[in-house]
C-alpha positions as CSV (number, residue, x, y, z in Angstrom):
1,X,47.6,-45.7,145.7
2,X,47.2,-47.2,142.4
3,X,46.7,-50.4,140.9
4,X,50.1,-51.2,141.7
5,X,49.6,-50.3,145.2
6,X,49.8,-48.1,148.0
7,X,53.0,-46.0,149.6
8,X,53.5,-44.0,151.8
9,X,55.1,-40.5,150.6
10,X,55.0,-38.3,152.9
11,X,55.2,-38.4,157.1
12,X,55.7,-35.6,160.0
13,X,56.1,-36.6,163.9
14,X,53.2,-35.3,166.6
15,X,55.1,-34.1,169.2
16,X,52.6,-32.9,172.3
17,X,52.4,-29.8,173.4
18,X,53.3,-31.0,176.8
19,X,56.4,-32.7,175.7
20,X,57.2,-29.5,173.1
21,X,57.5,-27.0,176.6
22,X,60.2,-29.2,177.8
23,X,63.5,-28.1,175.9
24,X,65.5,-30.7,177.8
25,X,63.1,-33.2,176.8
26,X,63.3,-32.2,173.1
27,X,67.2,-32.1,173.4
28,X,67.5,-35.9,174.8
29,X,65.0,-37.5,172.3
30,X,67.2,-35.5,169.4
31,X,64.3,-33.9,168.2
32,X,65.8,-30.8,165.7
33,X,65.5,-28.1,167.2
34,X,62.6,-25.9,164.0
35,X,61.2,-28.9,165.3
36,X,57.5,-27.5,167.4
37,X,54.6,-28.3,168.4
38,X,51.9,-28.3,165.6
39,X,48.1,-29.4,165.6
40,X,47.3,-32.7,163.7
41,X,45.2,-30.3,161.1
42,X,47.8,-27.8,160.6
43,X,50.4,-30.9,160.2
44,X,47.7,-32.6,157.7
45,X,47.5,-28.9,155.8
46,X,51.4,-29.4,155.5
47,X,51.6,-32.5,154.0
48,X,49.0,-32.3,151.2
49,X,50.7,-28.5,150.2
50,X,53.2,-30.6,149.6
51,X,52.5,-32.7,147.8
52,X,50.4,-30.1,145.9
53,X,53.4,-28.3,145.3
54,X,55.7,-31.6,144.0
55,X,52.9,-32.0,141.7
56,X,52.2,-35.5,143.6
57,X,49.3,-37.0,141.8
58,X,46.3,-38.1,143.9
59,X,42.5,-37.6,143.4
60,X,41.2,-37.7,147.1
61,X,41.5,-37.7,150.8
62,X,39.9,-39.4,153.5
63,X,40.6,-37.5,157.1
64,X,38.6,-38.8,159.7
65,X,37.4,-35.7,162.5
66,X,40.7,-34.9,164.7
67,X,41.8,-32.7,161.4
68,X,38.7,-31.1,161.5
69,X,36.8,-29.5,158.0
70,X,37.1,-26.1,157.2
71,X,40.2,-25.2,156.5
72,X,41.8,-28.1,155.3
73,X,38.5,-28.1,153.0
74,X,38.9,-25.0,151.2
75,X,43.2,-26.0,150.5
76,X,41.2,-29.3,149.5
77,X,38.8,-27.8,147.2
78,X,41.1,-24.9,145.8
79,X,43.6,-27.6,144.4
80,X,40.5,-29.4,143.2
81,X,40.7,-32.3,145.0
82,X,38.1,-35.0,146.4
83,X,38.1,-34.9,150.1
84,X,35.9,-36.9,152.5
85,X,36.3,-35.8,155.8
86,X,34.9,-36.9,159.2
87,X,33.3,-34.8,161.5
88,X,31.5,-35.0,164.7
89,X,27.7,-35.4,165.2
90,X,27.2,-32.0,166.3
91,X,29.1,-30.6,163.2
92,X,26.3,-28.6,161.8
93,X,25.5,-28.6,158.4
94,X,23.8,-26.0,155.4
95,X,23.1,-27.1,152.2
96,X,22.5,-24.5,149.4
97,X,22.1,-24.5,145.7
98,X,20.0,-27.5,146.2
99,X,16.1,-27.4,145.3
100,X,15.3,-29.0,148.7
101,X,17.2,-26.7,151.1
102,X,18.7,-28.6,154.1
103,X,20.2,-28.1,157.5
104,X,21.4,-29.4,160.3
105,X,23.3,-31.8,162.6
106,X,25.4,-34.6,161.3
107,X,23.8,-36.9,164.1
108,X,19.6,-35.4,162.9
109,X,20.6,-35.7,159.2
110,X,21.6,-39.1,159.5
111,X,19.1,-40.1,161.8
112,X,16.5,-38.4,159.6
113,X,17.7,-40.2,156.1
114,X,15.3,-43.7,155.3
115,X,17.6,-47.0,156.1
116,X,17.6,-47.9,152.7
117,X,20.0,-45.1,151.9
118,X,22.1,-46.4,153.6
119,X,25.3,-48.9,153.2
120,X,27.8,-50.7,154.8
121,X,30.9,-50.6,153.1
122,X,34.3,-52.1,154.0
123,X,37.7,-49.5,154.4
124,X,39.9,-52.2,154.7
125,X,41.1,-54.8,157.1
126,X,43.0,-53.6,160.4
127,X,44.6,-54.6,163.9
128,X,41.2,-56.1,164.7
129,X,39.6,-57.5,161.6
130,X,37.6,-55.7,158.2
131,X,37.1,-52.3,159.3
132,X,33.1,-51.9,158.3
133,X,31.3,-48.3,158.1
134,X,27.6,-47.4,156.8
135,X,27.9,-44.5,153.9
136,X,25.1,-42.4,152.8
137,X,25.4,-39.9,149.9
138,X,23.6,-37.0,150.5
139,X,24.1,-33.8,148.5
140,X,24.7,-30.3,150.0
141,X,25.9,-28.2,147.2
142,X,26.7,-27.5,143.5
143,X,30.3,-26.8,143.9
144,X,32.1,-25.3,140.5
145,X,35.6,-26.3,140.8
146,X,36.2,-23.2,138.4
147,X,35.1,-21.0,141.6
148,X,39.3,-21.4,142.4
149,X,40.9,-21.7,139.4
150,X,40.5,-20.9,136.0
151,X,42.0,-24.9,135.0
152,X,40.2,-27.0,136.9
153,X,36.2,-27.5,134.7
154,X,33.8,-29.3,136.3
155,X,31.3,-29.7,139.5
156,X,32.1,-31.2,142.3
157,X,30.1,-31.9,145.6
158,X,29.7,-31.4,148.7
159,X,28.3,-35.0,150.0
160,X,26.8,-35.8,153.6
């Protein structure tokens, strides 16, 4: 997205495992022979890797909890890209490099924050109207971007 708008730059078809186990069904649907089953997180990582290799200018990636955190987070961190990744309520966090240690599930941490820490923001219009989400900013770690790449400078923040 830029001041000129936004556009799709990549796409990939997700095929359920049940479908990829049926060669006749794939052939009838004209699925190319080199396309097989891949998880949604793997497809997302492939698309991000292609965008980075093509030097597409982007500063962050947003994804919901189906895409996971570990591998996609590492990929983006190594590339010096920001990210907002949804997690399940039982995802466990441990802060590091902060004076006040924090640990617990996303749910427990969220419930422990004071009401004034939260801010309701729109993520745009959806098919059923505006999409509102409650956000809280909480630093969990100081991340030095040069840890992965000497050409990257500055600190990032791992936030809840």
